[in-house]
C-alpha positions in Angstrom: -66.2 -36.6 15.2 -65.7 -38.7 18.3 -63.9 -38.5 21.5 -61.0 -41.0 22.5 -61.5 -40.0 26.0 -62.6 -42.0 28.8 -66.4 -41.2 29.8 -65.0 -39.6 33.5 -62.4 -37.6 32.2 -65.0 -35.5 30.3 -67.2 -34.9 33.3 -65.2 -35.8 36.0 -66.8 -35.9 39.7 -66.7 -32.8 42.0 -64.2 -32.9 44.8 -65.5 -32.3 48.4 -64.5 -28.9 49.4 -64.1 -30.4 53.0 -61.3 -32.2 51.9 -59.7 -29.4 50.3 -60.0 -27.5 53.5 -58.8 -30.0 55.7 -55.7 -31.1 53.6 -54.8 -27.3 53.1 -55.0 -27.0 57.3 -52.6 -30.0 57.3 -50.1 -29.1 54.9 -50.2 -25.1 56.2 -50.0 -25.9 59.8 -46.1 -25.5 61.1 -47.0 -28.1 64.2 -47.7 -30.6 61.4 -44.2 -32.6 60.9 -43.0 -33.7 57.8 -43.2 -37.1 58.5 -46.8 -36.7 59.1 -47.2 -34.6 56.0 -45.0 -37.4 53.9 -47.5 -40.3 55.1 -50.0 -38.4 54.6 -48.9 -37.7 50.6 -47.6 -41.3 50.2 -51.1 -42.9 51.6 -52.9 -40.5 49.1 -50.9 -41.5 46.1 -50.2 -45.3 46.9 -54.4 -46.0 47.3 -56.4 -43.3 45.3 -56.9 -43.3 41.6 -55.7 -40.1 40.5 -59.3 -39.6 38.6 -61.6 -40.0 41.8 -61.7 -37.3 44.1 -60.9 -38.2 47.7 -63.9 -38.9 50.3 -64.1 -36.7 53.3 -65.0 -40.1 55.1 -62.0 -42.4 53.7 -59.8 -39.6 54.5 -60.5 -38.8 58.2 -60.7 -42.9 58.8 -57.2 -43.2 57.5 -56.3 -40.5 59.6 -58.1 -41.6 62.7 -56.8 -45.1 62.4 -53.5 -44.2 60.9 -52.1 -41.1 62.3 -54.7 -40.3 65.6 -52.2 -37.4 66.6 -52.8 -35.6 63.5 -56.6 -35.8 63.9 -55.9 -34.3 67.5 -54.3 -31.5 66.0 -57.4 -30.9 63.4 -59.8 -30.9 66.1 -58.0 -27.9 67.7 -57.8 -25.8 65.0 -60.2 -23.6 64.3 -60.2 -23.1 60.5 -61.8 -26.7 60.4 -63.2 -27.3 63.6 -66.9 -26.8 62.4 -66.4 -29.0 59.2 -64.3 -31.6 61.0 -67.1 -32.2 63.5 -70.1 -32.4 61.1 -67.7 -34.8 58.7 -66.7 -36.9 61.6 -70.0 -37.4 62.7 -71.4 -38.4 59.0 -68.6 -40.5 58.9 -69.3 -42.3 61.9 -73.0 -42.9 61.2 -72.0 -44.5 58.1 
């Protein structure tokens, strides 16, 4: 019996846990406005393939460019401060 599913669906790429941490922080932080959350959600849904995980560099470049106030909030959040600093450093190197 052969499978009719596409190959990437059989072994989907693993999502980056740093992305999930950052998104969880954004969507749970009461300081993040509904409009900031909505804008980020719309961007993710409009630009990202549903089968591909969101890459940390792509997410951070978008936030830095389109939502700098949100990036400022993230930089001051103790939950993601170290993760964000490392991810930003590696993103800027690329």
